[in-house]
KOLKELO-283189 format. One record per residue: x, y, z of N, C-alpha, C, CB in turn; residue in three letters. Coordinates in steps of 0.1 Angstrom, whole numbers, plus 5000, padded with zeros to 4 digits. Glycine has a CB too. Example, Ala and Ser with C-alpha at 12.3 -4.5 7.8 and 13.67 -1.06 7.14 Angstrom:
residues 2
513249435078512349555078513249675078511349555090ALA/512849785071513749895071512950005079514149945057SER/
This chain:
residues 403
500849885000500050005000500950125000499050005012UNK/500550224992501350354991500450464997501850384977UNK/501150574999500450695004499250734995501350805007UNK/498150775001497050824994497450944985495850865003UNK/497150934972497651044964497051184967497351014949UNK/495851174973495151304975495851404984493751274981UNK/496351354996497051435005498351485000497251365019UNK/499251394995500551434990500351524978501351314986UNK/499351494969499151574957498651714961498151514948UNK/497751724971497251854976498451944981496251844986UNK/499351874989500451944994501351994983501251855004UNK/501651914973502451954962501852054953502851824954UNK/500552064951499952154942499552284949498652094937UNK/499552294962499152414969500352514969498752384984UNK/500052634964501052744963500952834975500852814950UNK/499852844982499752934994500152865006498352984995UNK/500052925018500352865030499152805037500952975040UNK/498052805030496752745035496352625027495652855035UNK/496152515034495752385028494252365029496552265034UNK/493552385018492152375019491652235021491452435006UNK/490552215028489852085030490751975036489352045017UNK/491752015043492651915050492751965065494051915043UNK/492551865074492651895088493751805094491251865095UNK/494051835107495051755114494651605114495251805128UNK/493351575116492951435117493151365104491551425121UNK/493151435092493551375079494951325079493251475068UNK/495851405085497251375086497451245096498151485091UNK/496651245107496751135116496351005109495951165129UNK/495251015102494750895095495750845084493350925088UNK/496350945077497250905066498550845072497651025058UNK/499050905083500250845089499950705095500750935101UNK/498750685100498450555105498350445094497050555112UNK/497750495083497750405071499150365066496950465059UNK/500050465066501350435062502150345071502150565060UNK/501950365084502550285095502050145094502250345109UNK/500750125093500149995092500649915080498649995093UNK/500949985069501449925057502949915056500950005045UNK/503649965067505049965067505650035055505649825069UNK/504950145051505350215038506250325042504050265031UNK/507550295043508550395046508750495034509950335048UNK/508650455022508750545011507550645011508850464998UNK/506350595014505250675014505350775025503950595016UNK/505850735037506050835048507050935044506450765061UNK/508150895037509150995033508551095023510350915027UNK/507751045013507051135004506151235010506351054993UNK/505451185020504551275028505351385035503651195038UNK/506451345041507251445048507851545038508351375057UNK/508351495027508951575017507951675012509551495006UNK/506751635009505651715003505251825014504451634999UNK/505151785026504751875037505851985039504451805050UNK/507151935039508252035041508252135029509551955042UNK/508152085017508052175005506952275006507952094992UNK/505752225011504552315013504952425023503352225019UNK/505552395034505952505043507052595038506452435056UNK/507952535030508952625024508352725014510052535017UNK/507452675006506752764996505952865004505852684987UNK/505252825014504452925022505353035028503752845033UNK/506552995033507453095038507853195027508653035044UNK/508053145015508553235004507353335000508953154992UNK/506153274999505053354994504553455004503953264990UNK/504853425017504453525028505653615032504053445040UNK/506753605024507953695027508453675041507653845024UNK/508353555045508853525059510353535060508453375063UNK/510753575072512153595075512753465080512453705085UNK/511953355082512453235087513553175077511253135088UNK/514553115083515553045074514952905070516853025082UNK/515452855060515052725055515252615065515652685042UNK/516352625073516552525083515452535094517952545090UNK/515052655097513952675107512652615102513752825110UNK/512352635089511152575084511252425084510952635069UNK/512452375080512652225080512352175095514052195075UNK/512952235105512752195118511252205122513552285128UNK/510552305118509152315121508352205115508652455115UNK/508752165102508052055096508251925104508552035082UNK/509451895109509651785117508851785130511151765121UNK/508751905137508051925149506551895147508252055155UNK/506051955136504551945133504251795130504152025121UNK/505051725122504651585119504951495131505451545107UNK/505951535140506151455152504951465161507451505159UNK/504251585161503051595169501951505163502551745168UNK/501851495150500951405143501151265146500951435128UNK/502451225146502851085148502551045163504251055144UNK/502751145172502451115186500951095188502851235195UNK/500151175181498651155181498351015175497951265173UNK/499050975164498750845158499150735168499550825145UNK/500250755176500550655186499450635197501850695193UNK/498850755200497750745210496550665204497250885214UNK/496250685191495250605185495550455186495050645170UNK/496750425184497250285185496950225200498750265182UNK/496950325209496750285223495250275226497350385233UNK/494350305217492950295219492150425220492750215232UNK/492750535219492050665219491450685205493050785222UNK/490350765205489750795192490550915186488250835194UNK/490350925173491051035165490651175171490751025150UNK/489451185175488951315181489551345194487451315182UNK/489851235202490451255216491951285215490251125224UNK/492651225205494051225206494651365203494651135195UNK/493951445194494451575191494451665203493651635180UNK/493351655211493251745223494351695233491851735229UNK/494451565235495451515244496851545240495351355246UNK/497151535227498451575222498851715224498551535207UNK/497751805222498051945224498251985238496852025219UNK/497751905248497851945262499051865268496551905269UNK/499751785260500951715266502151785261500951565261UNK/503051825271504251895268505151805259505051935280UNK/505951865250506751785241507651695248507551885232UNK/508251735259509251655266508551535273509951735276UNK/507251545275506451435281505851335272505351495290UNK/505951365259505451265249506351145247505251335235UNK/505751035249506450905247506650875232505750785254UNK/507850825229508150785215507550645213509650785212UNK/506450635206505850515203506250455190504350525203UNK/505650345185506050275173505850365161505350145172UNK/504750435161504450525149505550635148503050585150UNK/505850695159506850805159508250745155506950865173UNK/508550625159509850565155509750535140510050435163UNK/508650485135508550465121508750595113507150405118UNK/508150705117508350835111509850875111507450935118UNK/510450865122511850905124512750815114512350885138UNK/512550685114513350605105513050635090512950455107UNK/511850675087511450705073512150825068509950715071UNK/512450925076512951055072514451075075512151165077UNK/515050965081516450985086517451025075516950855092UNK/517250995063518151035052517751165045518250925042UNK/516651225049516251345043517251465046514751385047UNK/517551545036518451655038518051775029519951625036UNK/518151895035517852015027519052035017517652135035UNK/518652065005519652104995519352254992519552024981UNK/520252344997520052484996520952544986520152555010UNK/520552654979521352734970521352874976520752724955UNK/522552914981522653054987522153164978524053084991UNK/521253244983520653354975519353314969521653394965UNK/519053184969517753134963516853084973518053024952UNK/515553094971514553044979514152904974513253134980UNK/513952804983513652674980512152654979514152574990UNK/511652624967510152594965509852444966509752654951UNK/510752364960510652224961512052174963510052154947UNK/512352114974513652074978514251974968513752004992UNK/515452014962516051934952515451944938516051794956UNK/514452034937513752044924513652184918512451984925UNK/513252284927512952414921513352524931511552424918UNK/514052624926514552734935514352864927516152714938UNK/514052974935513753104929514553214935512253134929UNK/514753324928515453444932514753564925516953434930UNK/514553674933513953794927514953894923513053854938UNK/514653964912515554064907514654194904516254014894UNK/515254304906514654434902515454494890514554534914UNK/514754524879515354584868515554734871514654564855UNK/516654794866516854944869516055024858518254974868UNK/514755004858513855084848512855164856513154984838UNK/512155244849511155334856510155264863510555424846UNK/509755144858508655064865509154974876507954974854UNK/510554974878511054874888510554734886510754924902UNK/510654694873510154564869510754454878510354534854UNK/509954364883510454254891510554124883509654234904UNK/511654064882511853944875512153834885512953954865UNK/511853704882512253594890513153494882510953514895UNK/514253464887515053354881514753224888516553394881UNK/514753114880514452984886515552884882513152934881UNK/515952804892516852694889516052564891518152694899UNK/516052484880515252364880516252244880514252354869UNK/516152154889517152044890516451904888517852044903UNK/517151814883516651674883517851584882515651644871UNK/517651464886518651354884518051234877519351314898UNK/518751154870518251034865519250934862517451074851UNK/518850814861519750704859519450634845519650594870UNK/520450614837520250554824519750414826521650544816UNK/518750374818518050244820518950134814516750244813UNK/518650014819519249894814518449844802519349784825UNK/518949744795518249684784516849624788519049574777UNK/516949554800515649494805514649604809516049404817UNK/515149714814514149814818513549874806514949924826UNK/514249884795513649934782512549844777514749964771UNK/512949714777511949614773510749614781512549474773UNK/510849624794509749634804508949754801510149634818UNK/509549864798508849994794508049974782509850104793UNK/508649904772507949884759506749794762508849824749UNK/506949694770505849604773504649674780506249484782UNK/504949754790503949824797503249924788504549894809UNK/504049994779503450084770502450024761504550154761UNK/502749904756501849824747500549784755502449704741UNK/500749734767499549694775498649814778500049634788UNK/499249924782498450044785497850104773499350144792UNK/498550104762498050154749496850074744499150164739UNK/496949944746495749864742494549894749496149714743UNK/494649924762493549964770493050094766493949974786UNK/493950194763493550324759492850324745494850414758UNK/493350244736492850234723491450174723493750164713UNK/491250074731489950004732488950114738489949884742UNK/489350184747488450294753488150394742489050354765UNK/489150434735488950534724488050484713490250584718UNK/488250354710487350294700485950294704487850154697UNK/485650264717484350264721483750404720484250224736UNK/484550504724484050644722483750684708485150744728UNK/484650634699484550664685483250604679485750614677UNK/482950484683481750414678480550484683481750274683UNK/480550534695479350594701479150744696479450594716UNK/480350804694480250954690480350984675481251024698UNK/481050884668481250914654482450994651480050974648UNK/483251034662484451114660485651024656484751194672UNK/486751084652487951014649488650974662488851104640UNK/489450864661490250824673491250934676490950694670UNK/491350974688492251084692493751044690492051124707UNK/494551144687495951124686496551084700496651244680UNK/497751024700498350994713498551114721499650914711UNK/498351114734498551224743499751224752497251244752UNK/500351104753501451084762502651024755501051004774UNK/503751034761504950974755504850824754506251004764UNK/504150764764503950614765503050574753503350574778UNK/502050644750501150614739501850634726499850704739UNK/502750734725503450744713504450634710504250884713UNK/505050584721505950464720505250344714506550424734UNK/504050314719503250204715502750224700502050174724UNK/502350344697501850374684502850354673501250514683UNK/504150374676505250374666505850234665506250474669UNK/505550144674506050004673505549934661505849934686UNK/506349854655505849764644504849664650507049694637UNK/503849624642502849534647503349404653501849504636UNK/504349344646504949224651505649244664505849164640UNK/506249354665506949384678505949394689507849504677UNK/504849464686503749484696503249344701502549564691UNK/503049254691502549114694503549044703502249044681UNK/504849054699505848984707505849034721507249014700UNK/505749164723505749224736504449174744505749374736UNK/503349164737502149124744502148984748500949144735UNK/502748894740502848754743503848724754503148664730UNK/504948804753506048794763506848674763505348804776UNK/507048614751507848494749509348534752507748434735UNK/509948454761511348494766512348514755511848384775UNK/512248424745513248434734513048564726513048314724UNK/511848604724511548724716511948854725510048734712UNK/511748844738512048954747513648964748511448934761UNK/514348854748515748854748516348914736516348714751UNK/515648884724516148944711515949094712515348884700UNK/514849144717514649294718515649354727513249324723UNK/516049284738517049334747518349344740517149244760UNK/518749244732519949244725520049364715520249114718UNK/518949384708518849494699518949634706517549494691UNK/518349634718518449754726519949784731517549744739UNK/520649674734522049684738522849734726522549544742UNK/522549694714523249744702522949894700522749664689UNK/521749934703521450074702522250154713519950104704UNK/522350104725523150164735524550184731523050084748UNK/525150074725526550084721526750184710527049944717UNK/525750194701525850284690525750434694524750254679UNK/524950454704524650594709525450634721523150614711UNK/526150544727526950574739526250574752527650704737UNK/525150504753524350504765524950394774522850464763UNK/525250434787525850344797524750314807527150404803UNK/524250194807523150154817523650174831522750014815UNK/522850234840523150254854523950384856523950144858UNK/524350464846525050584848524050694853525750634835UNK/524450764863523650874869524051004863523750874884UNK/523051094861523251224855522551334863522851224841UNK/523051454862522451574868521951664856523351654877UNK/520751714857520251804847519951934854519051744839UNK/520352054848519952184854519452274843521252244861UNK/518352344846517852444837517652574845516452394831UNK/518052684838517952824844516952904836519352884845UNK/515952954842514953034834514653164841513552954833UNK/514253264834514053404838512653444833515153504834UNK/511753484842510453524838509953644847509353414839UNK/508953724842508453834851507653774863507453924843UNK/507853844874507153804886505653804884507453894898UNK/505053904876503653904874503153784867503354034866UNK/503953724858503553604850503353494860504653574840UNK/504253474870504153364880502853394888505353364889UNK/502653514893501453544901500153514894501453684906UNK/500153554881498953534873498753384871499153604859UNK/499853314868499753164866499253094878501053114861UNK/499653134890499253064902497753094904500053114914UNK/497253214902495853254904494953184894495753404903UNK/495453184881494553134870494652974869494953194857UNK/495652924876495752774876496552704865494452724876UNK/497252784856498052714847499452684852498052794834UNK/499752744863500952694871500452624883501952814874UNK/500552494883500052414894501052304897498652354891UNK/501752314908502752214912504052224904502152074910UNK/504952134907506252134901506152124886507052024907UNK/505352024881505252014867504652134860504251894863UNK/503752204867503252334861504252434860502052374870UNK/505052454870506152544870507052514858506952544883UNK/507552394857508452354846507852384832508852204847UNK/506652344830505952364817505852504814504552294817UNK/505552594824505452734821506752804819504752804833UNK/507752764827509052834826509752794813509952794838UNK/509552674808510352624797509552624784510852484799UNK/508352684784507552694772508252764761506152764776UNK/507952714749508552774737507852914734508352684724UNK/506752944741506153074740507053184743504853074749UNK/508053154752509053264756509953304745509853214768UNK/510053224734510853264723510453394717510853154713UNK/509253434719508753564714509153674722507153554712UNK/509753644734510053754744511553744746509253734757UNK/512353834740513753834741514253834755514353944733UNK/515153734758515753734771515053664782516053864776UNK/513753614779512953544789512853394786511553614790UNK/512353324796512253184795513553114798511753144781UNK/513752994791514952924794516153004789514952784787UNK/517153024798518353104794519553014792518653204806UNK/519752914801520852824799520652694807522252894803UNK/521452604805521352474813522552394812520152404808UNK/522652294821523652184820522952054818524552184833UNK/523251984807522551864804523451744805521951874789UNK/522951644811523651514812525051534818523751444798UNK/525051594830526351614837526451484845526251734847UNK/527551404842527651264848527951274863528751184842UNK/527351184871527551184885528051034889526251224893UNK/529251024893529750894897530350904911530850844887UNK/529550904921529950924935530251074937531150844938UNK/530251154927530551294928530451354914531951324934UNK/530351494914530251564901531651564895529651704903UNK/531651584881533051594875533751714880532851604860UNK/535051724878535851834882535251964878537251824877UNK/535152064887534552194884535052254872534652284896UNK/536352244869536952314858536552254844538452314859UNK/535952134845535552074832534252134827535351924834UNK/533552214834532252274830532552394821531352314842UNK/531952394809532152504800531052604801532252444785UNK/531452734801530452844801530352904787530952954811UNK/530852834777530952894763529552924758531652804754UNK/528552834761527152854755526252934764526552714752UNK/526752974776525953054785526053204781526353034800UNK/524853274780524953414776525853494785523553474776UNK/526553594780527553664788526853734800528153774779UNK/525653784798524953854809524553754820523653914803UNK/524553624818524253524828525453464834523353424822UNK/526553484829527753404833528053414848528953434825UNK/527953544853528253564868527253484876528153714871UNK/525953494873524953424881525153274879523553464877UNK/525453224867525653084864526853034872525953064849UNK/527853104874529053064882528653054896530253164880UNK/527753144901527353134915526453014917526553264919UNK/525552984908524652874909525452744909523652874897UNK/526352734899527152604898528052584910527952614885UNK/528652694915529452684927528652634939530152814931UNK/527452694940526552654951526152504950525252744951UNK/525852464938525452324935526652234939525152304920UNK/527852264936528952184940529152174955530252234933UNK/528852294961528952294976527852214982528952444981UNK/526652204976525552134982525551984980524252194976UNK/526051944968526051804965527351734969525751784950UNK/527551724982528851674987528951524987529151725001UNK/527851454990527751314992526651254983527551275006UNK/526751124980525651054973524251074979525950914971UNK/524151094992522851114998522351254995522951095014UNK/523251354993522851484989522251474975523951584989UNK/522951404966522551384952521151314952523551304944UNK/520951224961519751144961518551234965519851034971UNK/518751354970517651444974517051514961518051544984UNK/517751514950517251574938516051504932518351584928UNK/515251574925514051514919514551404909513351624911UNK/513951284911514351164903513451164891514251034911UNK/514051184879513251184866513651054858513451314858UNK/514050954865514550834857513450774849515050734867UNK/512250764854511150704846510850784833509850704854UNK/510950914834510750994822511850964812510651144825UNK/513150964817514250944808514150804802515550954816UNK/513650704809513550574804512550574792513050474815UNK/511450644794510450654783511050724771509150724788UNK/511750834774512350904763513350814755513151034768UNK/514150744762515150654756514350544749516050584767UNK/513250494754512450384748511950434734511350344757UNK/511550554733511050604720512150604710510350744722UNK/513350644714514450644705514850504701515650714712UNK/514650404710514950264707513950214697514850174720UNK/512650264698511650224688512050264674510250284692UNK/512550394673513050434660514150354655513550584661UNK/515050304664516150224660515650084655517150204671UNK/514650034663514049904659513349904645513049854670UNK/512850024642512150034630513050064618511150154630UNK/514450074621515350094611515250224604515249984600UNK/515050334612514850464607516150514600514450564618UNK/515950584589517050654583517450774591516750694568UNK/518550844588518950954595517951064597520251014589UNK/517251104586516251204587515051164596515751244573UNK/514751034595513550994603513950974617513150854597UNK/515250954620515750944634515651084640517150894634UNK/515851184632515651324637514251344641516151424627UNK/513351294633511851304636511551234649511051244624UNK/512251114651512051044664512451134676512850914664UNK/513551204674514051294685513051404687515451354681UNK/512451454676511451564678510251514685511051614664UNK/509851384683508651334690508951324705508351194685UNK/510151294709510551294723510351434729512051254725UNK/510751534722510551674727509051704727511351774718UNK/508251654718506851694717506051634728506351654703UNK/506451514732505551444741506151434755505351304737UNK/507151514758507651524772508251664773508651414776UNK/508151724785508751854787510251844788508151934799UNK/510951954788512451944789512851894803513052084786UNK/511951904812512451874826511551764833512451994834UNK/510251784833509451704842508351614835508751794852UNK/508351614822507451514816506051554814507451394823UNK/505751684815504351734813504351824801503851804825UNK/503451794791503451884779503052024783502351824769UNK/503852124779503652264783502352314779504752354778UNK/501652384788500352454784500252574793499152354786UNK/501152664792501152774802500252894798502552824804UNK/499552884787498853004783499753104776498053074795UNK/499453224776500253324769501253384779499353444764UNK/502453394774503553444782503653594782504953384778UNK/502653664787502753804787502053854800502153864775UNK/
């Protein structure tokens, strides 16, 4: 059993400091569910989402609290919840425990099994901070305000978006292709039923996964559906050949960084109107091609596929040649801060994990290889990857107008 998506999703999508339609007893119930399922990953996700929620709330309320203070507050608040959950385990009702927990001094609260479960689940969590930047999503999104020296005192926001990913193995690609075919068959049956009832055309693929399945040869789709070991091993060997041809090293870890600059008013408008919602919403809006119409805004520079092997490559190996001259000072500050923050593999593990998205992107390229695409068609395959996944978080951009 994993954590209920509703609570974690609400925390991740909420941009203000007020969480609507969620009470303390909802947290108690959720923590109990996670404890009873021994779901350490789910508890870790809940804590991460709650900490990010408090961090964003501090930013939007212009709080003077440090990020460490906010992090400590998150631990205290959820420790209160886990103590209440321990009381439920002792036989108290959910309604009784909150009052009892509030009237019990922190030093008098006994560490029960639920609290111990919570402490074990978050023991490896660490804040990744970038000096001068506010943390909106730990290990994923950071912001900094700028004032232009113009008559309007235009306020701009720069954003640093981070992700990590691991190159897939041959077997992971084959499994991805299999799952894509299975899910696409369900999707296509549903679309066929809609088409018959409505008389409309079958819709085009909406996701990267659907595009993978749609471009597979019919025989390959059948082989994946049947799942005969000999055929799957053959697909794995062809995938290995693709890896060798393109220089993919299975299991290699990478860091990806994107730096974007947009008007503060655009972000405020997007949060109010709802086209910026959660981490994916930020990424889609910041990296939208709509910004190409606005000189100097949107994606400014980035570091792509920076290898991580127990540590980042030597600092002097990073080239600033493609970074705009006006951004180079800030780029150097960001990169220096990143090197200072990612000291150990556990620090690196705090970054947003986009491995599933990278696996799907790689799988679509493998499909092109399996189909024997010529050079020009292979370029088309690369374009499809860009069309069906965002540059960072896998959501097709839909930010509205960038003005």
